[in-house]
C-alpha positions in Angstrom: -29.2 -57.4 7.0 -27.9 -55.1 3.6 -29.9 -52.5 4.6 -28.1 -52.1 8.1 -24.4 -52.5 6.7 -25.8 -49.5 4.3 -27.5 -47.7 7.1 -24.2 -48.1 9.3 -21.8 -47.3 6.6 -24.0 -43.8 5.9 -23.8 -43.3 9.7 -20.4 -43.5 9.9 -19.7 -41.3 7.1 -21.8 -38.7 8.7 -20.0 -39.2 11.8 -16.6 -38.7 10.4 -17.7 -35.4 8.2 -19.5 -33.7 11.1 -16.7 -35.0 13.6 -13.7 -33.3 10.5 -15.9 -30.2 10.4 -16.0 -30.0 14.2 -12.2 -29.5 13.9 -12.1 -27.2 11.1 -10.3 -24.2 12.9 -10.9 -20.4 11.1 -8.7 -17.6 11.9 -8.5 -13.9 10.9 -5.8 -11.0 10.9 -5.7 -7.3 10.3 -3.4 -7.5 8.0 -3.3 -3.9 6.5 -2.8 -2.9 9.8 0.3 -5.4 9.8 1.6 -3.8 7.4 0.9 -0.3 7.9 2.8 -0.7 11.1 6.0 -3.1 10.3 9.2 -1.7 10.8 10.4 -2.2 7.7 7.4 -0.2 6.3 8.9 2.8 7.9 12.2 2.7 6.2 10.3 2.1 2.8 7.8 5.4 3.7 10.9 7.3 4.0 12.3 6.3 0.7 9.4 7.0 -0.8 9.2 10.5 0.6 12.6 11.4 -0.4 11.6 10.6 -4.0 8.9 12.0 -3.8 10.4 15.5 -2.5 13.2 14.8 -4.9 10.1 14.1 -8.0 8.2 17.5 -6.7 11.5 19.7 -6.6 12.0 18.8 -10.2 8.5 19.2 -11.1 8.2 23.0 -9.4 11.5 24.1 -11.1 10.0 23.2 -14.4 7.2 24.7 -13.7 9.0 27.9 -12.7 11.1 27.6 -16.2 7.7 27.8 -17.8 6.1 30.6 -16.0 8.8 32.6 -16.4 9.4 32.3 -19.6 5.6 32.5 -20.6 5.3 36.5 -18.5 8.1 37.2 -20.7 6.5 35.9 -24.1 3.5 37.8 -22.8 5.7 41.2 -22.1 7.6 41.0 -25.3 5.4 39.2 -27.9 4.4 42.7 -29.2 7.8 43.8 -30.4 9.2 40.3 -31.7 9.4 39.6 -35.2 7.1 36.9 -36.3 10.1 34.5 -36.9 11.2 34.9 -32.9 7.8 35.1 -31.9 7.3 31.3 -33.1 10.3 30.6 -31.9 9.2 31.7 -28.5 5.7 29.5 -28.6 7.4 26.5 -29.8 10.1 26.4 -26.6 6.6 27.3 -24.5 5.1 24.1 -26.0 8.0 22.0 -25.6 8.5 23.2 -22.1 4.6 22.1 -21.3 5.6 18.6 -23.1 8.6 18.1 -21.0 6.0 18.9 -18.0 3.4 16.3 -19.2 6.1 14.0 -19.9 7.8 14.2 -16.7 4.5 13.9 -14.6 4.0 11.0 -16.5 7.5 9.2 -15.9 7.3 10.1 -12.4 4.1 8.5 -11.7 5.2 5.3 -13.0 8.1 5.5 -11.4 6.7 6.0 -8.0 4.6 3.0 -8.2 7.6 1.0 -9.5 9.6 2.3 -6.6 6.2 1.5 -4.3 6.0 -2.0 -5.4 9.6 -2.8 -4.8 10.1 -1.7 -1.6 6.3 -2.9 -0.5 6.3 -6.3 -2.1 8.8 -8.0 0.3 7.0 -6.5 3.3 4.1 -7.8 2.3 5.2 -11.2 1.6 7.3 -11.3 5.0 4.0 -10.5 6.5 2.2 -13.3 4.8 4.8 -15.7 5.6 4.3 -15.1 9.6 0.8 -15.2 9.0 1.1 -18.9 7.2 3.2 -20.2 10.2 0.8 -19.2 12.4 -1.8 -20.5 11.1 0.2 -24.1 10.3 1.1 -24.1 14.2 -2.5 -23.7 15.1 -4.0 -26.4 12.7 -5.9 -23.4 10.4 -7.3 -24.2 7.3 -8.3 -20.7 6.4 -7.3 -17.0 7.7 -9.4 -14.1 6.5 -8.5 -10.8 6.3 -10.9 -8.4 8.9 -10.4 -5.4 6.4 -12.9 -7.2 3.7 -15.2 -9.1 6.1 -18.6 -8.0 6.6 -19.0 -10.0 9.8 -16.9 -12.7 12.3 -17.8 -14.5 14.7 -14.7 -14.2 16.9 -15.7 -16.6 19.0 -15.5 -19.1 16.5 -12.4 -17.9 14.9 -8.6 -17.2 15.7 -7.5 -13.8 15.5 -3.7 -13.9 14.7 -3.5 -10.2 14.6 -1.3 -10.1 18.4 0.6 -13.0 17.7 1.9 -11.6 14.3 2.8 -8.3 15.8 4.9 -9.8 17.9 6.6 -12.1 15.3 6.9 -9.3 12.6 8.7 -6.8 15.6 5.8 -4.6 15.9 6.0 -2.6 19.0 2.7 -2.8 21.4 1.9 0.7 21.8 2.5 1.1 18.1 -0.8 2.1 17.0 -2.7 2.5 13.0 -3.7 5.8 15.0 -0.1 6.9 16.0 1.5 6.2 12.7 -1.4 8.5 11.2 -0.8 11.0 13.7 3.3 10.9 13.2 2.9 11.2 9.3 0.7 14.1 10.0 3.0 15.5 12.1 5.9 15.2 9.9 3.8 16.3 6.6 2.5 19.8 8.5 6.6 20.1 9.6 7.4 19.5 6.2 5.1 22.3 4.5 6.1 25.0 7.5 9.5 24.3 6.8 8.7 25.8 2.8 
């Protein structure tokens, strides 16, 4: 009798575990695609491009100053007194140091700007994906970019619904965004 009760309890526990497993839902999303295609990302890219352009102009100006003074140094050093030559060498060294310091500072500033602009965009996408997952009773959402394999018949693809909720136009693709950015870069290069 005790054996029967233990067997029935084990069977019920196994059945409950199997039923819970059968109801487990998984989903996947192309998170990188969502981030790159969000309208907010376009605005962030414009701001980062403007900051980068300004930084490049400042950097070019500093390099031009160095090159001009270096050429002057090469042409006139033989006619200068040792004190003047030493002063000009110190000046060149100071300009080089300023250029290096500027490069380091601007790299940090650009990373900070990117983080400041992109963090809320990423959070918005995360919130949308989380809301969709909860609505569908999903317990895990995987990012497709980090998966080696996915059986899409056993997982819900949330990308299309997330795109819609994030106001990403249906015709906007990674390829169209990349082509537009490349055309913009080529146009900027041609203008210089």
